[in-house]
N, C-alpha and C positions, 0 to 999 in steps of 0.2 A: 394868590389870586390869579386866575388865568383871565387875562384881558383880551386874548386873541379872538374870542367869539363876540366881543362887543362891537357894535356899530360905531365907528369913529366919528360919524357925522352927528351923533347925539351927545348930549350932555348927560353923564351918569353921576348919580349922587350916592354917597356912602355915609354912614354914621362914623364920626371921628371924635377923638378925645385927645386932650393935651394933658400931660402929667402936671399936676398943680405943685408938686414938691419933688425934691430930690429923693430918691429911694422910695417913691410913692408906693403905697400899699397895693394898688392895682397892678403895678409892674415893678416889683422889687428890683433894685439895682439900677433903675433908670435915672436919667438926669432930669432936673426940672425943665419943663417945656418940651420934653420928648413927645413926638406925635405918633398916635396909633389909630388904626381903624378899630372898629368894634366887631368882633366875631359874632355873627348872628346866631350861632349854635350855643356857644358857651357864655356869651355876653362879656367876654374878657377882652383886654387889649390885644391886638395882633398887628403884624405888619404885612401879612400876606393872605389873610382870609376874611373876606367880607362880601356880602351880597350887594351888588349895585342896584340901585333903584332908578327907574326911568324918569322920575320927576322929584323935585325937592319936596313936594307935598307928600308923596308916597314915603319918602325917607322920614319925614317928620312924623307921619302917622305911625310908622314902625317904632320910632323912638318913644312916642307918647304911649303906645300900647305896651311897651316894656319898661316904662320909666321907673317903676318900683324895683324891679330886678336890676336895672342899670345903676340905680342909686346905691344898691347894696354891693354890687360887683365892682363899681368904680367910685369909691368914696372920695368926696371932695372935688370931683371933676365934672365938667359940664359936657354932655354929649351933644353934638350939633351936626347938622347935615353939611357936607362939603362936596364940592365938585371933585370927582375922582381924578381927573386930569391935573387939576391944580394941586391936589394933595400929593400926587405922584411926583410933581415937579418941585415940591416943597414950598409952594406959594400960599398954601392955606392950611 
């Protein structure tokens, strides 16, 4: 994800997921608790490709609009909106 063009004065939101188990089906080979962003094109876990949203509400709307596909692609995990800066720092 290229964050160079993002306004650093704003809070950016991204859909994120945490691996519920070791070697999780959504990301084979991962450890339990591994953190991922959700790729907006493939709806799969990623560490470097996600579209940031300007508000938490917009991010939630995207998650809700894709909830069936996300449930299939990310079995057993909960997708939630997180602040991009906090996610990048490992705080969320």
